[in-house]
C-alpha positions as a Python dict, from the first residue, in 0.01 Angstrom:
ca = {
    (1, 'L'): (0, 0, 0),
    (2, 'D'): (187, 318, -126),
    (3, 'V'): (19, 595, 74),
    (4, 'K'): (287, 861, -49),
    (5, 'S'): (117, 835, -383),
    (6, 'H'): (-228, 928, -268),
    (7, 'A'): (-235, 1264, -124),
    (8, 'K'): (-578, 1227, 73),
    (9, 'G'): (-466, 895, 223),
    (10, 'S'): (-102, 1040, 313),
    (11, 'L'): (-269, 1330, 497),
    (12, 'R'): (-524, 1110, 706),
    (13, 'L'): (-224, 874, 794),
    (14, 'R'): (-15, 1170, 892),
    (15, 'K'): (-288, 1304, 1103),
    (16, 'E'): (-354, 975, 1286),
    (17, 'L'): (7, 928, 1342),
    (18, 'V'): (38, 1284, 1506),
    (19, 'K'): (-231, 1172, 1759),
    (20, 'V'): (-42, 817, 1803),
    (21, 'K'): (282, 1048, 1898),
    (22, 'K'): (79, 1253, 2147),
    (23, 'V'): (-75, 924, 2289),
    (24, 'L'): (291, 779, 2333),
    (25, 'S'): (413, 1099, 2526),
    (26, 'A'): (188, 985, 2811),
    (27, 'N'): (153, 615, 2777),
    (28, 'S'): (374, 319, 2692),
    (29, 'S'): (173, 187, 2387),
    (30, 'A'): (-82, 331, 2142),
    (31, 'S'): (-292, 171, 1865),
    (32, 'F'): (-444, 336, 1559),
    (33, 'A'): (-711, 252, 1311),
    (34, 'L'): (-804, 414, 971),
    (35, 'E'): (-1115, 302, 776),
    (36, 'C'): (-1076, 304, 396),
    (37, 'L'): (-743, 487, 398),
    (38, 'M'): (-713, 419, 2),
    (39, 'E'): (-851, 169, -243),
    (40, 'D'): (-1116, 65, 34),
    (41, 'R'): (-838, -71, 250),
    (42, 'D'): (-849, -39, 637),
    (43, 'V'): (-533, 13, 839),
    (44, 'K'): (-500, -62, 1197),
    (45, 'G'): (-198, -118, 1404),
    (46, 'A'): (-36, -73, 1744),
    (47, 'I'): (309, 53, 1853),
    (48, 'T'): (512, 73, 2196),
    (49, 'R'): (720, 375, 2292),
    (50, 'E'): (1023, 193, 2262),
    (51, 'E'): (939, 94, 1894),
    (52, 'F'): (858, 445, 1825),
    (53, 'E'): (1194, 582, 1966),
    (54, 'A'): (1388, 312, 1767),
    (55, 'L'): (1203, 424, 1451),
    (56, 'S'): (1272, 793, 1534),
    (57, 'Q'): (1648, 791, 1613),
    (58, 'A'): (1757, 978, 1305),
    (59, 'F'): (1503, 1270, 1381),
    (60, 'I'): (1593, 1258, 1741),
    (61, 'A'): (1961, 1313, 1658),
    (62, 'K'): (1865, 1601, 1434),
    (63, 'T'): (1682, 1766, 1730),
    (64, 'I'): (1965, 1719, 1948),
    (65, 'E'): (2241, 1862, 1726),
    (66, 'P'): (2096, 2227, 1725),
    (67, 'C'): (2087, 2222, 2108),
    (68, 'K'): (2458, 2134, 2126),
    (69, 'A'): (2554, 2393, 1860),
    (70, 'A'): (2349, 2654, 2059),
    (71, 'V'): (2544, 2584, 2378),
    (72, 'E'): (2876, 2594, 2186),
    (73, 'E'): (2801, 2920, 2002),
    (74, 'A'): (2701, 3077, 2341),
    (75, 'G'): (3042, 2981, 2469),
    (76, 'L'): (2889, 2771, 2756),
    (77, 'T'): (2911, 2417, 2881),
    (78, 'V'): (2626, 2191, 2938),
    (79, 'D'): (2671, 2215, 3303),
    (80, 'Q'): (2620, 2594, 3271),
    (81, 'V'): (2272, 2565, 3124),
    (82, 'S'): (2018, 2561, 3396),
    (83, 'H'): (1708, 2476, 3190),
    (84, 'V'): (1583, 2444, 2832),
    (85, 'E'): (1251, 2521, 2694),
    (86, 'L'): (1123, 2276, 2440),
    (87, 'V'): (890, 2399, 2178),
    (88, 'G'): (739, 2230, 1877),
    (89, 'A'): (655, 1873, 1786),
    (90, 'A'): (967, 1707, 1936),
    (91, 'S'): (868, 1862, 2284),
    (92, 'R'): (623, 1589, 2316),
    (93, 'I'): (870, 1304, 2281),
    (94, 'P'): (997, 1194, 2618),
    (95, 'V'): (1337, 1073, 2487),
    (96, 'V'): (1408, 1404, 2341),
    (97, 'A'): (1366, 1566, 2693),
    (98, 'A'): (1569, 1295, 2833),
    (99, 'K'): (1849, 1345, 2596),
    (100, 'I'): (1868, 1720, 2628),
    (101, 'S'): (1868, 1704, 2995),
}
């Protein structure tokens, strides 16, 4: 099932997976179901937080690098930073907050 080739299906799947990401920020697992995603096919599944984090490693690394660069550009060490405010989609992912702290 190639969802990328179907704009409406891709958008519906993306919206559902954003919900899953939010659920995983507070729970250890989440499930999803989409009826008639495309070509009259239903899609359902479940994922654990650990699976999500493993699948997201490349994205998480891209999130951490700007934080490291900001500290270096400010001429500080990590020990000199008392707190960090996370903003945006990555702020909901517990592993991002854990890696930054």
